[in-house]
Legacy VTK file of the C-alpha trace (Angstrom):
# vtk DataFile Version 3.0
C-alpha trace
ASCII
DATASET POLYDATA
POINTS 377 float
-49.919 -2.201 31.479
-46.338 -3.072 32.316
-47.055 -6.763 31.566
-49.380 -6.147 28.622
-46.837 -4.200 26.616
-44.229 -6.986 26.377
-47.005 -9.400 25.478
-48.152 -7.135 22.665
-44.611 -6.875 21.374
-44.230 -10.651 21.426
-47.453 -11.091 19.490
-46.375 -8.543 16.906
-43.007 -10.283 16.560
-44.690 -13.624 16.141
-46.826 -12.189 13.370
-43.792 -10.791 11.594
-42.019 -14.131 11.828
-45.009 -15.925 10.321
-46.363 -17.813 13.307
-48.768 -20.698 12.839
-51.850 -18.677 13.765
-50.906 -15.704 11.606
-52.347 -16.131 8.160
-51.363 -12.682 6.905
-47.855 -12.530 8.385
-45.407 -10.198 6.663
-42.518 -12.022 5.018
-40.475 -8.845 4.598
-39.160 -7.317 1.396
-36.305 -9.242 -0.231
-33.077 -7.299 0.088
-32.524 -7.350 -3.653
-35.846 -5.536 -4.157
-35.212 -2.638 -1.760
-34.768 0.351 -4.072
-32.805 2.474 -1.595
-30.282 -0.332 -1.111
-29.972 -0.823 -4.868
-29.250 2.868 -5.320
-26.714 2.784 -2.484
-24.944 -0.275 -3.908
-24.865 1.275 -7.379
-23.391 4.509 -6.025
-20.786 2.584 -4.018
-19.810 0.537 -7.081
-19.460 3.718 -9.134
-17.290 5.324 -6.454
-15.091 2.236 -6.226
-14.699 2.080 -10.010
-13.898 5.790 -10.239
-11.268 5.515 -7.474
-9.712 2.459 -9.096
-9.487 4.265 -12.431
-7.873 7.228 -10.684
-5.309 5.012 -8.934
-4.565 3.190 -12.195
-3.922 6.525 -13.881
-1.645 7.647 -11.039
0.321 4.385 -11.033
0.852 4.496 -14.802
2.014 8.134 -14.829
4.776 8.793 -17.335
5.395 12.271 -15.947
4.443 14.593 -13.120
6.062 17.545 -11.357
8.985 15.315 -10.251
10.031 13.636 -13.509
9.304 13.145 -17.184
10.206 10.497 -19.753
13.039 11.502 -22.087
14.132 9.015 -24.761
12.304 6.255 -22.908
13.913 6.925 -19.516
12.571 8.880 -16.520
14.504 12.095 -15.830
14.208 14.371 -12.815
12.681 17.835 -13.286
14.976 20.550 -11.957
13.553 23.005 -9.434
14.547 25.864 -7.089
17.447 25.130 -4.689
18.606 22.072 -6.631
22.381 21.960 -7.116
23.670 21.328 -10.627
27.151 20.229 -11.608
28.200 21.631 -14.978
31.315 20.231 -16.621
33.012 22.098 -19.484
35.506 20.246 -21.665
38.397 21.927 -23.449
40.308 19.198 -25.250
41.456 16.815 -22.515
40.835 19.373 -19.766
37.584 19.261 -17.814
36.432 22.084 -15.572
33.478 21.598 -13.227
31.345 24.120 -11.421
28.437 23.792 -8.990
25.478 26.033 -9.698
22.470 26.472 -7.389
19.081 27.059 -8.997
17.689 30.221 -7.428
14.177 30.675 -6.025
12.924 31.863 -9.407
14.200 28.721 -11.148
17.095 30.501 -12.886
20.820 29.786 -13.157
23.810 31.801 -14.345
26.845 30.107 -15.868
29.801 31.426 -17.828
28.498 34.073 -20.259
24.862 33.155 -19.735
22.802 34.889 -17.042
19.340 34.090 -15.691
18.730 30.959 -17.747
15.282 29.479 -16.858
15.710 25.792 -16.008
12.829 25.049 -13.605
10.828 22.128 -14.973
13.584 21.043 -17.354
15.575 17.832 -17.013
19.374 17.676 -16.916
19.560 16.667 -20.576
17.202 19.481 -21.604
19.224 21.971 -19.562
22.404 20.688 -21.220
20.874 21.256 -24.665
19.533 24.727 -23.816
22.753 25.917 -22.153
24.872 24.611 -25.041
22.714 26.498 -27.499
23.044 29.736 -25.515
26.834 29.359 -25.148
27.207 28.978 -28.917
26.653 32.739 -29.090
29.976 33.235 -27.274
32.020 30.038 -27.766
32.858 27.829 -30.718
31.499 24.299 -30.282
30.933 24.428 -26.492
31.107 20.985 -24.909
29.320 20.722 -21.567
27.630 18.113 -19.417
24.925 18.869 -16.844
23.844 16.635 -13.982
21.863 17.145 -10.799
24.250 16.812 -7.877
21.796 17.542 -5.042
18.023 17.129 -5.164
16.307 19.651 -2.909
13.169 20.945 -4.585
10.813 17.934 -4.548
9.603 16.235 -1.358
6.935 13.864 -0.069
5.870 13.371 3.542
5.502 10.135 5.498
3.434 10.067 8.691
2.449 7.480 11.271
3.989 4.050 11.739
7.182 4.659 9.752
10.258 2.792 11.000
12.657 5.705 10.651
10.305 7.923 12.665
9.891 5.404 15.471
13.411 3.959 15.801
16.699 5.500 16.809
18.935 2.752 15.417
18.028 3.306 11.766
20.596 4.611 9.317
17.982 6.699 7.521
17.550 10.157 9.015
13.900 11.142 8.682
13.167 13.286 11.750
10.650 15.474 9.930
8.958 12.738 7.920
10.154 14.359 4.687
11.592 12.254 1.870
13.477 14.045 -0.915
12.412 12.811 -4.349
15.128 12.335 -6.944
13.118 10.824 -9.775
10.279 8.416 -10.483
9.302 6.903 -7.119
6.424 4.530 -6.361
4.543 4.247 -3.089
6.319 1.018 -2.123
9.717 2.515 -2.956
8.912 5.590 -0.867
8.096 3.464 2.198
11.229 1.399 1.612
13.410 4.519 1.546
12.096 5.391 5.007
13.273 1.977 6.340
9.803 0.480 6.030
7.096 0.429 8.659
6.722 -0.653 12.272
5.127 -3.817 13.597
2.033 -1.805 14.591
1.404 -0.459 11.077
-1.993 -1.089 9.497
-0.976 -1.699 5.886
-4.556 -2.352 4.807
-5.479 1.283 5.268
-2.507 3.328 4.071
-3.747 6.757 3.024
-2.334 8.865 0.212
-3.241 12.544 0.312
-2.698 14.534 -2.874
-3.877 18.086 -3.498
-6.753 17.874 -1.029
-7.954 14.391 -2.025
-7.283 11.176 -0.155
-7.027 7.586 -1.397
-7.055 4.405 0.707
-4.503 1.834 -0.458
-3.910 -1.740 0.729
-0.131 -2.222 0.544
-0.509 -5.948 1.298
-2.344 -6.370 -2.003
0.416 -4.599 -3.923
3.065 -6.995 -2.631
1.241 -10.284 -2.143
-1.200 -10.160 -5.069
0.771 -7.930 -7.419
-1.925 -5.273 -7.719
0.428 -2.722 -9.258
-2.483 -0.462 -10.158
-2.458 0.629 -6.497
1.309 1.258 -6.422
0.933 4.911 -7.370
3.800 7.073 -8.597
4.555 9.697 -5.944
4.284 13.382 -6.812
5.797 16.451 -5.179
3.861 17.377 -2.039
2.209 13.973 -1.550
1.499 12.861 2.019
1.455 9.151 2.923
-0.086 8.257 6.280
0.488 4.749 7.675
-1.978 4.343 10.568
-1.593 2.218 13.649
-3.487 -1.033 13.970
-6.733 -0.407 15.862
-6.239 -0.502 19.618
-2.873 -2.217 19.125
-4.812 -5.430 19.650
-3.764 -9.032 19.312
-3.491 -9.946 15.664
-4.556 -12.546 13.132
-3.387 -12.573 9.512
-5.638 -13.048 6.480
-3.704 -13.609 3.256
-4.084 -15.015 -0.225
-7.159 -14.702 -2.427
-9.283 -12.357 -0.329
-10.433 -8.863 -1.220
-8.469 -7.090 1.499
-5.389 -8.891 2.818
-4.008 -7.684 6.098
-3.591 -7.906 9.849
-6.784 -7.854 11.915
-7.613 -7.504 15.584
-8.465 -10.946 16.930
-11.338 -9.396 18.909
-13.065 -8.599 15.627
-11.838 -11.709 13.815
-12.212 -14.356 16.487
-13.629 -16.974 14.114
-12.763 -18.029 10.588
-15.956 -16.510 9.177
-15.411 -13.229 11.037
-11.835 -13.033 9.729
-12.937 -13.679 6.145
-15.711 -11.107 6.481
-13.228 -8.531 7.790
-11.026 -9.254 4.765
-13.882 -8.801 2.307
-14.450 -12.556 1.729
-12.601 -14.782 -0.788
-12.177 -13.607 -4.372
-13.394 -15.544 -7.395
-9.856 -16.835 -7.903
-9.716 -18.391 -4.446
-10.309 -22.081 -3.757
-12.506 -21.891 -0.672
-12.484 -25.647 -0.161
-8.708 -25.557 0.351
-8.578 -22.711 2.873
-5.858 -23.201 5.464
-5.506 -22.008 9.048
-1.901 -22.063 10.255
-1.186 -21.937 13.977
2.266 -21.623 15.501
3.522 -24.080 18.103
4.190 -22.169 21.370
7.059 -24.555 22.044
8.740 -23.619 18.770
7.961 -26.819 16.891
6.332 -27.259 13.500
3.174 -25.220 12.989
-0.253 -26.809 12.991
-1.833 -26.535 9.535
-5.597 -27.053 9.467
-7.556 -27.501 6.241
-11.004 -25.910 6.186
-13.744 -26.184 3.558
-15.140 -22.655 3.575
-17.601 -23.481 0.791
-19.356 -25.920 3.131
-19.542 -23.185 5.743
-20.906 -20.543 3.395
-23.159 -22.640 1.176
-24.375 -25.343 3.545
-24.094 -23.714 6.952
-21.624 -26.301 8.272
-20.588 -24.496 11.462
-18.009 -27.170 12.241
-15.803 -25.416 9.659
-16.072 -22.082 11.486
-13.180 -22.689 13.855
-12.218 -20.236 16.586
-9.053 -18.289 15.881
-6.227 -17.436 18.244
-3.704 -14.652 18.332
-1.092 -15.103 15.604
-3.187 -17.444 13.435
-2.812 -17.172 9.673
-5.853 -17.675 7.426
-4.734 -18.406 3.875
-7.094 -18.748 0.903
-5.019 -20.287 -1.921
-5.346 -19.746 -5.636
-4.810 -23.431 -6.304
-6.310 -26.537 -4.750
-4.090 -27.796 -1.936
-3.769 -31.549 -2.254
-0.623 -32.353 -0.296
-0.315 -30.388 2.950
3.348 -31.306 3.380
4.163 -30.001 -0.097
2.262 -26.803 0.644
4.248 -26.289 3.850
7.543 -26.696 1.985
6.495 -24.221 -0.727
5.187 -21.661 1.784
7.877 -21.881 4.462
8.793 -18.179 4.091
5.170 -17.186 4.727
4.867 -19.536 7.712
8.110 -18.287 9.187
6.827 -14.752 8.832
3.730 -15.525 10.887
5.545 -17.572 13.508
8.354 -15.074 14.000
6.424 -11.852 13.284
7.652 -9.198 13.602
11.214 -10.170 14.549
12.108 -11.769 11.232
9.878 -9.672 8.982
12.823 -8.180 7.138
14.421 -11.569 6.475
11.500 -13.764 5.518
8.227 -12.331 4.310
9.239 -9.815 1.685
11.172 -11.635 -1.000
12.456 -8.374 -2.501
14.296 -5.513 -0.826
11.068 -3.686 -0.147
9.764 -2.388 3.140
12.646 -3.531 5.291
12.186 -3.135 9.046
15.426 -3.646 10.913
14.547 -4.621 14.484
18.009 -5.870 15.329
19.827 -3.894 17.941
23.264 -2.464 16.963
LINES 1 378
377 0 1 2 3 4 5 6 7 8 9 10 11 12 13 14 15 16 17 18 19 20 21 22 23 24 25 26 27 28 29 30 31 32 33 34 35 36 37 38 39 40 41 42 43 44 45 46 47 48 49 50 51 52 53 54 55 56 57 58 59 60 61 62 63 64 65 66 67 68 69 70 71 72 73 74 75 76 77 78 79 80 81 82 83 84 85 86 87 88 89 90 91 92 93 94 95 96 97 98 99 100 101 102 103 104 105 106 107 108 109 110 111 112 113 114 115 116 117 118 119 120 121 122 123 124 125 126 127 128 129 130 131 132 133 134 135 136 137 138 139 140 141 142 143 144 145 146 147 148 149 150 151 152 153 154 155 156 157 158 159 160 161 162 163 164 165 166 167 168 169 170 171 172 173 174 175 176 177 178 179 180 181 182 183 184 185 186 187 188 189 190 191 192 193 194 195 196 197 198 199 200 201 202 203 204 205 206 207 208 209 210 211 212 213 214 215 216 217 218 219 220 221 222 223 224 225 226 227 228 229 230 231 232 233 234 235 236 237 238 239 240 241 242 243 244 245 246 247 248 249 250 251 252 253 254 255 256 257 258 259 260 261 262 263 264 265 266 267 268 269 270 271 272 273 274 275 276 277 278 279 280 281 282 283 284 285 286 287 288 289 290 291 292 293 294 295 296 297 298 299 300 301 302 303 304 305 306 307 308 309 310 311 312 313 314 315 316 317 318 319 320 321 322 323 324 325 326 327 328 329 330 331 332 333 334 335 336 337 338 339 340 341 342 343 344 345 346 347 348 349 350 351 352 353 354 355 356 357 358 359 360 361 362 363 364 365 366 367 368 369 370 371 372 373 374 375 376
């Protein structure tokens, strides 16, 4: 029986594969016709669309508990423990006073006691206080500004530079960032001195009022997907996870669905790396895909041109090159005709890969976003 069982299994497998002697072999149900898979794909598409719409709404917010738009400009909403500076003008004389908003959101100033200001902006507080003072003074002239912001905060967890380094100028021992107005996700990370070299920016998580959203920060910066750059609200938590296993890394950039840094163990070939990054987008020119490899001796990088369309459509495995630690896979938006010209135009990106992470703050991010200062004092 011990020999007959494997033989029976082999015969059954041969029948399923449509062997020569099997005239009624099963060909299997085409994937597109499997109802359960169709339902699952439809549900996944609906979830993805709903989350995108939610992120778009959050990134386009014109007000939340931190700020509101007044006369076309964002103004901070005052809250408990904020410190206001109120200036009264009498002719050429100006008298200033600092007033702390109490825990009930009230302030007292001059002849006015227990004025509710929580939720108001500085300009609205100015208008309300002026109106109340008119009961006691003729033509009161005051100016109100927020001197210290204390009431609104967001939390940053994980691979945040100011939490991991002792030589940063930004004090963030608790992971709390005080919000002083309209602040986007990228700006929030920047205010905390950016992220560490072990940060997994593909899977940054925003937690708001019990719900969580996965955001790819690479796509915000490299592809300009501002609909993911949400406006931060009071109480938000942003978690920047560590790269899985702290493994050796390859970079997948350009026109792919999920740009980022991947463990070379799971992206050891070009096809595996593209699959991990969600494959090229419709805007990508697969036939001009590039693999950039640094020279260990410090010379010019090796730039290899790969026709991914031949790999995917014709099964040309010669295009599926093995990747090494530090390789950059780049799917361009335009057809690359002159490699030398491409290298000149993309020197900042190449330098980023070759020198990562030492020169991250100087090369890759063209704007003053997400700076990581690794230089010792």
